[in-house]
C-alpha positions as CSV (number, residue, x, y, z in Angstrom):
1,X,19.8,54.2,-47.4
2,X,23.1,55.9,-46.6
3,X,24.3,52.9,-44.7
4,X,23.7,50.6,-47.7
5,X,25.5,53.1,-50.0
6,X,28.5,53.2,-47.6
7,X,28.6,49.4,-47.4
8,X,28.5,49.2,-51.2
9,X,31.4,51.7,-51.5
10,X,33.5,49.8,-49.0
11,X,32.8,46.5,-50.7
12,X,33.7,47.8,-54.2
13,X,36.8,49.6,-52.9
14,X,38.0,46.4,-51.2
15,X,37.3,44.4,-54.3
16,X,39.3,46.8,-56.4
17,X,42.2,46.9,-54.0
18,X,42.3,43.1,-53.9
19,X,42.3,42.9,-57.7
20,X,45.1,45.4,-57.9
21,X,47.1,43.4,-55.4
22,X,46.6,40.2,-57.4
23,X,47.6,42.1,-60.5
24,X,50.8,43.4,-58.8
25,X,51.7,39.9,-57.6
26,X,51.1,38.4,-61.0
27,X,53.1,41.1,-62.8
28,X,56.0,40.5,-60.5
29,X,56.0,36.8,-61.1
30,X,55.6,37.1,-64.8
31,X,58.5,39.6,-65.0
32,X,60.7,37.3,-63.0
33,X,59.9,34.4,-65.4
34,X,60.5,36.6,-68.5
35,X,63.9,37.8,-67.1
36,X,65.1,34.3,-66.5
37,X,64.0,33.1,-69.9
38,X,65.6,36.1,-71.6
39,X,68.9,35.6,-69.7
40,X,68.8,31.9,-70.6
41,X,68.4,32.7,-74.3
42,X,71.1,35.3,-74.3
43,X,73.5,32.8,-72.6
44,X,72.6,30.3,-75.3
45,X,73.4,32.9,-77.9
46,X,76.9,33.3,-76.5
47,X,76.6,36.4,-74.3
48,X,78.3,36.3,-70.9
49,X,76.0,35.6,-68.0
50,X,76.9,38.9,-66.3
51,X,76.0,40.9,-69.4
52,X,72.8,38.9,-69.8
53,X,71.8,39.9,-66.2
54,X,72.5,43.5,-66.9
55,X,70.4,43.4,-70.1
56,X,67.5,41.7,-68.3
57,X,67.4,44.4,-65.6
58,X,65.4,46.5,-68.0
59,X,62.4,44.1,-67.4
60,X,62.5,44.9,-63.7
61,X,62.9,48.6,-64.3
62,X,59.9,48.7,-66.7
63,X,57.8,46.8,-64.1
64,X,58.8,49.3,-61.5
65,X,58.0,52.2,-63.8
66,X,54.6,50.8,-64.5
67,X,54.0,50.2,-60.8
68,X,55.0,53.8,-59.9
69,X,52.6,55.1,-62.6
70,X,49.7,53.1,-61.2
71,X,50.5,54.2,-57.7
72,X,50.7,57.8,-58.7
73,X,47.4,57.7,-60.5
74,X,45.7,56.0,-57.6
75,X,46.9,58.6,-55.1
76,X,46.7,61.7,-57.3
77,X,43.1,62.5,-56.1
78,X,44.4,63.8,-52.7
């Protein structure tokens, strides 16, 4: 009985970690696409490319903040 419970815990934990990894990779890709599209639209509107890149850095900063929050919540049980 205990071996079955332990195996179930390991299985579900592995599944959760793989899902979180997929979410992290997907979020990174979507943020990259959003930044590029945002920069392109700003350049079309007449803003300098350098300034558009500076403005789009907020997308990456927000992604990093979200990632740090999730990491902190995962490892706060220690």
